[in-house]
N, C-alpha and C positions, 0 to 999 in steps of 0.2 A: 185421707190427708188430715194431719193435725197441725195446728199452729197455736203458739202461745205468745201473748203480749203482756209485758209487765212494765208499768210506768209509775214513777213517783214524781210528783210535781211540787216544787217549793217556790212560792211567789212572794216577792217583796214589792209592794206598791208604795212608792215614796211620794207623799203629798207635797204641795208647794210650801215654801217657807212661811211660817206663821199659821199653818193649818195642820196641826199634828193629828187631827182626827182621820185624815186621809192616809196616814202612815200605817200600813197594815202588812202583817205576815200571814200567808195562807198556805195550807198544805193539803194534799189529797193523793190517793194512790189507787191503783186497780191492777188486777190480774185477770185476763180474759183468755179462755181456751175455746178453740173451734175444732169440731170434728166434722168433716165433710166428705161426701162421696158423690161422684158425678159420672155420667156416661153420655156419649153422643153417637148418633148414627145418621147416615145420609145415603140416599138411594137416587141415582140418576137414571131416568127412563128416556131413551131416545125414541120419541114417537115417530119421527121420520127424519129425513136428512136435514131438515130445517128447524124442527121443533124438538126441544129437550125440556123435560120436567124434572126438577130436583126437589126431593122431599126429605126432610130431616127433622131431628128433634134432639133436645138435651134434657136429661133428667138430673136433678140434684137434690140432695138431702143434707141438711146442715143442722147441727146442734151447737149452740153457743151458751157458755156459762161464764159468769163473772162474779168475782169477789172484789168489793171496792169500799173505799172510805171516801165519802163526799168531801169536796173542798171545804175546809173549815178554818176559821181564824185561829191564830196562835198569839200568845202574849208577847213573844219577843223573837229575835232572830236565831235562837238556838233550835227552833222547831221541835222542841222536846215536850212542850206543854200545850199542844193543840187540841181542839175539840175533836174527839174521835168517836165515830160510830160505824162499825163494820156491818156491811149489808151484802147480800148475795142474791142472784137471780139466774134463771136459765130459760131457754126456749128452743123449740125444735121446729124447723120449717121444711116443706117439700115443694118442689116446683117442676113442671114439665113445660118447656118452651118449644113449640114447633116452628118449622121454617119451610117455605115453599117458594121456588123460583121457576118461572117459565121463560125460556129464551127462544127467540126466533132469529135465524140467520138467513135473510133473503139473498145475501151475497157474501163472498168470502171475507170482505173487510167491513161488513156492516152487521151489527148485532143490536136487537131490541130486547128488552127484558122487563118483566113485571115480578115483583116479589112481595111476600108477606112474611114478617118475622116477629116473633115475640121475644122479649128479653126479661131479665130478672135481676134485680139488685137485692142482695140478701138483707134480711132483717138485721137489726143491730141495736146495741146499747149506746148510751151516752155516758161514758164513765167519768167525764170531767164535770159532772153536775155538782152543784152545791146544795142540792135538795136532800136533806137528811130523812125525808119521809119515804124515799125509795121510788117515788113517782117520776122524778126528773130523769132517771137513768133509762127509762123506757121498760121494755124494748119497743121499738117501732117495728111493725110488720114489713114484709118485703114490698119493695116498689116494683111495679111491673110496667112494661112498655109494649105497645103494639105499633109496628112500623109498616107502612105501605110505600112502595116506590115504583115509579115508571121511568125508564131511561133508554138511552141509546149510546152505543160506543162505535165509533167509526174511524177508519184509517183511509184518507183520501189522497188523491193526486200522487199516486205511486209512493205512498207512505210519507210524503213530505208535510202532510197536515193531519193532525189527530184532533177530533172533536168529540167530546163526551158531554152529555147533558142528562140530568136526572131531576124529576119532580118527586117530592116525598111529603108524607104526613106521618107524624109520630104522636101517638096518644100515650100520655103518662097517667098512671093511676096510683094512688096512695103515696104521693111524693113524700119522702122523708125530709123533715126540716126541724132544725133546732130553733125554737121560739123563746124569746126572753121576755118575761113579764115583770115590769118594775113593781116594787112594793117596798116593804121595810127592808127586804134583801132582794138581790137579783137571782131569780130562779130560771135556769136554763132547762128546757124540756124537749126531748126528742119525740116527735109525733109524726104520724101519717097525716099530713096537713091538707093536701090539695090534689086536684086533678088538673092536667094541663094538656094543651095541644100545640104542636109546632108544625108549621107548613113552610116549605121553602123550595128553592131551586138552586142547583149547583151546575156550573159549566166549567169545562176544562179544555183549553186550546193549546196545542203544541204545533209550532211551525218550524220546520227544518229546511231552509232554502238550499243549503249545501251541507257537506259533511263537517264543516268547521263551525257552523253557526246554528244556534237553536234558541227559539223564543218560547216562553211559557206564560200563560195567563189563566188564572182561576178567579171566578166571580161567584159569590154566593149571596143569597138573600134568605132571611129567616123571619117569619112572622110567628112569634111565640106569645100565647095567651093562656092565662089560667081560666079554666072552665068553672071550677067550684072550689070552695074551701070547707073542710069538715070541722075546723076549729076557728075561733076568733083570733085575729091578729091585733095585738095591743097597739093602739094609736092609729089604726087604719079602719075606716068605716066600711069600705068596700074593697077587700083585698083582691078581687078578680081583676081590678084595674091596674094592679102592680105589673111593672115590666120585669121579665125574668132577669135575674142577676147575671152579669158577666156574659150576656149574649148580645152582641151587636147585630143590628138588622142587616148591615152590609159588610162584606169582607172582599177585598181585592188583593190578589197576589200577582206580581209581575216579575219576570226574571229573564235574563239573557245570558247565554254561555257561548264563549268563543274558545275553540280548541285549535292549537297549532302544533304540528309535528316539528321536532328539532332533530334532524337527521344526524348532525354532527355529534350529538349527545346520545343518540338512540333513545330519545325520551319525548314526552309530550308535555305541553304547557297549556293550562286551561284557566280562563278567567270567568268567574260567575258573579253577577251583580243582581240583587233582588230587592224588591220593595213590597212590604206587607202592610196594608192599610185596613183599619177597622173604624166603623162609625161609632157614634156615642153609645155608651151603655152604662147601666147602673152597676155599682160594685157591691151593693148590699141588698139583702132580701126585701127590706121595706122601702127601698128607693129614697133613702134619707136625702133631703136637699143638701147640696154641697158635697155629696159623696159620689157623684157620678164621674165618669171618665169621658172627657171630650174626645172627639175623633183624633186619631193620630196614625202616623205611618213610620215604619222602621226600615232602614236601608242597611243591607248586609253586603259584604264583598268577600271573595275568596279567590286566591291565586294559588294554583297547585301545580307542582312539577312532579311528573310520574315517570319512573324509569324502572322497568321490570316489575318486581314485587314491591319496590320502595316508592314512597311518596313523601313530599314535604310541602306544607301549605302555610301561607300567610293569610290570616283571616281577621275580619273586623265585624263586630256585631253592633247594631245601633250606631252606625257610622257618624251620624250627625247629633248624637247624644240627646235624643228626644226624651223629655221627662214625661213619664206616664206611670200609672199604678194599676194593678189588677184587683186589689182589695183596699178599701179605705174604711176607717172607723173613727168615731168621735167618742171618747170616754172622758178621762180627766184631761186629755189633750187630743189634738188631731193627729192621726197617724196614717201612713200609707205603706202598703206592702207590695212587693214585686216591682216590676219595672226595671229590667237590667239596664244599667248605664252603658256608655260606649265601652266595648271590650275588644281587645285585640291581642293577638298572640301568634305563636308558631306551633304547628302540629306536624309530627313525623309519624309515618305509618308503614307497616309491612303486612302483606297478606300472603297466605300460603297458596 
């Protein structure tokens, strides 16, 4: 596989009235090429009628090369007289990630499992750096993950209730992170910054008292902690105490669906209402005060008429117009990104 990415960025930062020093024009560009090959294999061994062992693995080889011009100031809005310094770099990475799953089925509708899996996030460059020395672009080496999971999947009461539960731990090594060091200029550097551990529990319950009605509930808890940092974090004396960005400790999802046949139209009508709640979380890496997101819940609704291969839906997202953000930042002004407002519409569909 080969993929090419080419980007040119032109940025105008307009300062407040009376402060012309903040009025800046900045430009940068990069061209990145990736060559990658990968292969995956898996073997299932049925030890007996109740036990099955699954063994697999994935091998990947990637080479990334980049030609880039760091973000640099320009004298005016024509972007024709910017500070230009062309740089280039390349790196080659290899990885093998194994997988093992043991399942035990003591009864037809009950399954227990234990799994061990390794994962791999490719090494990468930071092409949007403004560091003209070539250090800020990296590259950072691959980030790796080891995951352990124990769980159960069950269908109970003549399949009127489904209960799935899993306990897991995930160990992250060489976490990639862009760190910003303040100085005479702002230098963004992509580094293998830290090691971390996540532990949690997930549960899923589905109750179907009759053919027309279904209730769903998902509850999750995550305890995420940094174990160590390989680099200093500007402004943070002990970075292992930082909370992982954008990871709420608790998540709760509730939904109900009612389906009714319409014989006169030879169609079905279904109404689904759901509520998705998340506890407080930090939106930025350094847990900057004032940039956290308080707990919030979103309500969605969907009414769908299905006739043969055709369907028509009325839908609403964030029905009560809850204000929230997924990323927040404070630079020359306070900004917040993400957080879809109330959205509603009509959707038509056809399937073969």
